[in-house]
C-alpha positions in Angstrom: -49.0 104.3 -9.8 -51.9 102.5 -11.3 -55.3 104.2 -11.8 -58.4 102.1 -11.1 -60.8 101.8 -14.0 -63.6 103.9 -12.4 -61.2 106.8 -11.8 -60.0 106.6 -15.4 -63.6 106.6 -16.6 -64.4 109.6 -14.4 -61.3 111.4 -15.7 -62.3 110.7 -19.3 -65.8 112.1 -18.6 -64.2 115.1 -17.0 -62.1 115.8 -20.0 -65.1 115.4 -22.3 -67.0 117.8 -20.2 -64.2 120.4 -20.3 -63.9 120.1 -24.1 -67.6 119.7 -24.9 -67.9 123.5 -25.4 -64.2 124.2 -25.9 -64.6 127.8 -27.0 -66.2 128.6 -23.6 -64.1 129.8 -20.7 -63.1 126.7 -18.7 -63.3 128.4 -15.3 -67.0 129.4 -15.9 -68.0 125.9 -17.0 -66.3 124.3 -14.0 -68.0 126.7 -11.5 -71.4 125.9 -12.9 -70.8 122.1 -12.6 -68.8 121.8 -9.4 -69.8 125.0 -7.4 -66.4 125.2 -5.8 -65.2 128.7 -6.7 -62.6 129.0 -4.0 -60.8 125.7 -4.9 -60.9 126.6 -8.6 -59.6 130.1 -8.1 -56.8 128.8 -5.9 -55.9 126.1 -8.4 -55.8 128.6 -11.3 -53.8 131.1 -9.3 -51.3 128.5 -8.0 -50.7 127.1 -11.5 -50.5 130.6 -13.1 -53.5 129.9 -15.4 -55.6 132.9 -16.5 -59.2 132.6 -15.3 -60.3 133.3 -18.9 -58.4 130.4 -20.4 -60.1 127.9 -22.7 -59.6 124.2 -22.3 -57.1 124.0 -25.2 -54.8 126.3 -23.2 -54.5 123.9 -20.2 -51.8 121.3 -20.0 -52.5 117.6 -19.6 -50.7 117.7 -16.2 -52.9 120.6 -15.0 -56.1 118.8 -16.2 -55.1 115.8 -14.1 -54.4 118.0 -11.0 -57.7 119.8 -11.5 -59.6 116.6 -11.8 -58.1 115.3 -8.5 -59.0 118.6 -6.8 -62.6 118.5 -7.9 
């Protein structure tokens, strides 16, 4: 499927945000920005990702899924 330009820009900005402080715990950064703890916890649980993971421990595929959820 093709991705429209705006969605691609938003995804790139999302990835930049995630890696901006890459030594921080990703879950905590995402909660502060998106305020959707339930969806985030469900995502991390369903994809078997530790809540204490840092951005470099997340797959590209999971970043895309996460972006689409948020």
